[in-house]
C-alpha positions in Angstrom: -42.9 -16.6 17.1 -40.1 -19.1 16.0 -37.9 -18.0 13.4 -38.1 -20.1 10.1 -35.1 -22.3 9.0 -34.5 -19.7 6.2 -34.5 -16.8 8.7 -32.0 -18.7 11.0 -29.8 -19.5 7.9 -29.6 -16.0 7.1 -28.9 -14.9 10.7 -26.0 -17.4 10.4 -24.7 -15.9 7.7 -24.9 -12.3 8.7 -23.0 -13.6 11.9 -20.3 -15.4 9.7 -19.8 -12.3 7.5 -19.5 -10.1 10.4 -17.0 -12.4 12.0 -15.1 -12.5 8.9 -15.0 -8.9 8.4 -13.9 -8.3 12.0 -10.9 -10.7 11.7 -9.9 -9.1 8.6 -10.1 -5.4 10.0 -8.0 -6.7 12.8 -5.5 -8.4 10.8 -5.1 -5.1 8.6 -4.5 -3.1 11.9 -2.2 -5.5 13.5 -0.2 -6.6 10.6 -0.1 -2.6 9.3 1.4 -1.8 12.6 3.6 -4.8 13.7 4.2 -6.7 10.4 3.7 -10.3 9.8 6.1 -12.4 12.2 5.0 -10.3 15.3 1.4 -10.8 15.3 -0.3 -14.0 16.4 -3.7 -15.5 15.6 -4.6 -15.1 19.4 -3.9 -11.3 18.9 -6.1 -11.1 16.0 -8.6 -12.9 17.6 -8.7 -10.6 20.9 -8.8 -7.5 18.7 -11.8 -8.7 16.9 -13.6 -10.1 19.7 -13.5 -13.8 18.1 -11.6 -16.9 18.4 -8.5 -16.6 16.7 -8.8 -20.3 15.5 -11.6 -18.9 13.5 -9.0 -17.9 11.0 -8.6 -21.2 9.6 -12.3 -21.4 8.8 -12.8 -18.2 7.0 -9.1 -17.7 5.5 -7.3 -20.8 5.8 -4.2 -20.0 7.4 -2.1 -16.8 8.9 -0.5 -16.5 5.5 -3.6 -16.6 3.6 -5.2 -13.8 6.0 -2.1 -11.7 5.5 -2.8 -11.7 1.7 -6.5 -11.0 2.3 -5.2 -7.9 4.3 -2.5 -6.8 1.8 -5.1 -7.1 -1.0 -7.8 -5.4 0.7 -5.2 -2.4 1.6 -4.4 -2.3 -2.0 -8.1 -1.8 -3.1 -8.4 0.8 -0.7 -5.4 2.5 -2.2 -6.4 1.9 -5.7 -5.8 5.0 -8.0 -7.9 5.8 -11.1 -6.8 3.6 -14.0 -6.8 6.4 -16.4 -4.1 8.3 -14.7 -2.8 9.7 -11.4 -2.3 13.0 -9.7 0.4 12.0 -7.3 -0.1 14.9 -5.2 -3.6 14.2 -4.3 -2.9 10.6 -4.2 0.0 11.1 -1.5 -2.2 13.4 0.4 -4.8 10.7 0.8 -2.4 7.8 1.6 -0.4 10.0 4.3 -3.8 10.7 5.7 -4.6 7.0 6.3 -1.2 6.2 7.6 -1.4 9.2 10.0 -4.6 8.0 11.4 -3.5 4.6 12.0 -0.3 5.6 13.1 1.3 2.9 11.0 2.4 2.0 7.3 -0.5 -0.5 6.7 -0.2 -4.0 5.6 0.7 -3.1 2.1 3.6 -1.3 3.0 4.7 -3.4 5.6 4.6 -6.7 3.4 7.0 -4.8 0.8 9.6 -3.6 3.2 9.6 -6.4 5.8 12.1 -9.2 5.5 9.7 -11.2 7.6 6.9 -11.4 5.1 6.9 -14.6 3.2 7.8 -14.7 -0.5 4.2 -15.3 -1.6 2.7 -12.6 0.4 5.8 -10.1 -1.0 5.0 -11.1 -4.4 1.2 -10.5 -3.7 1.9 -6.9 -2.3 4.3 -6.1 -5.2 1.3 -7.0 -7.5 -1.3 -5.1 -5.8 0.9 -2.1 -5.8 1.8 -2.5 -9.5 -1.9 -2.9 -10.4 -3.4 -0.3 -8.2 -0.5 2.6 -8.3 2.3 1.8 -10.9 0.2 1.4 -13.9 -2.0 4.2 -13.4 1.1 6.4 -12.8 2.8 5.0 -15.7 -0.1 5.8 -17.9 0.1 9.3 -16.8 3.7 9.5 -17.5 3.4 8.0 -21.0 0.7 10.5 -21.8 3.0 13.2 -20.8 5.7 11.8 -23.2 8.0 9.8 -20.8 10.7 8.0 -22.4 10.4 5.1 -20.0 7.2 5.6 -17.9 7.1 2.3 -16.1 10.7 3.1 -14.9 9.5 6.5 -13.8 6.4 5.3 -12.0 8.3 2.7 -9.9 10.8 5.0 -9.1 8.3 7.5 -7.7 6.2 4.8 -6.0 9.4 3.7 -4.3 9.7 7.1 -3.1 6.1 7.3 -1.8 6.5 3.8 0.0 9.8 5.1 1.7 7.9 8.5 3.1 5.0 6.4 4.2 7.5 4.0 6.3 9.7 6.8 7.5 6.9 9.3 8.2 4.9 6.9 10.7 8.3 5.7 12.3 8.9 9.1 13.7 12.7 8.8 12.9 12.6 11.8 10.5 11.2 14.6 12.8 11.1 17.1 9.5 9.2 14.5 7.5 6.7 13.5 10.4 6.1 17.3 11.1 5.6 18.3 7.1 2.0 18.6 6.2 0.6 16.1 4.1 -0.1 18.7 1.3 3.6 19.8 1.2 4.8 16.3 0.9 2.4 15.7 -1.8 3.3 18.5 -3.9 7.0 17.6 -3.7 6.2 14.1 -5.2 4.1 15.4 -7.8 6.9 17.9 -8.8 8.9 15.0 -9.1 6.4 13.3 -11.4 6.1 16.3 -13.6 9.7 16.5 -13.9 10.3 12.8 -15.1 9.3 13.0 -18.6 11.8 15.8 -19.4 14.5 14.2 -17.4 13.9 10.7 -19.0 13.8 12.2 -22.4 17.1 14.1 -21.9 18.6 10.9 -20.5 17.6 8.9 -23.6 18.8 11.6 -25.9 22.2 12.1 -24.2 23.2 8.6 -24.7 22.6 7.2 -21.1 25.1 9.8 -19.6 24.3 10.2 -16.0 23.8 13.6 -14.4 26.9 13.1 -12.3 28.9 12.3 -15.5 27.5 15.3 -17.2 28.2 17.6 -14.4 31.7 16.2 -14.2 32.2 17.2 -17.9 31.4 20.9 -17.4 
């Protein structure tokens, strides 16, 4: 029995959706490992099992595909908007990075000088929305004097940990358990409110300056 025009249209839509998803998955894997500049549309098409020129149809261009990969990575890495257990989050983030053996497109976009300014700005916004703000909410609830600065500092530490752990350059960090690293970063988060308050009450004197005066 011949399929109806409606069934044919639905079949084409399913095929188009599958092709788009395959291209996006391939882009996330390749951009996440090699960065923006090193990956070509042919590389993405070969990994996806599709024609790389289809990127133009489904995404517009390579930069737009990279932004989509970063946004998808950001949604996957999203924390609860009501607060954040940095230890639990770190364990999960390192699990994802360890499984793919690479930092991922979000971290790559933040750190790579080869990323376009628009992509880096998009990555920063994804990180701010999905991680910095939830962490700042937690720090504010715990009485931190400058919760956003604390959240940004802690997220910067996490980004550095992910990048260096997957690089293999720091053997100790690469060999440490995810749970141990998570506990260390969450301990830093717990210490931030008291440290920020002490800094504010001390009139901005640094730890180094205070130590030198003893």
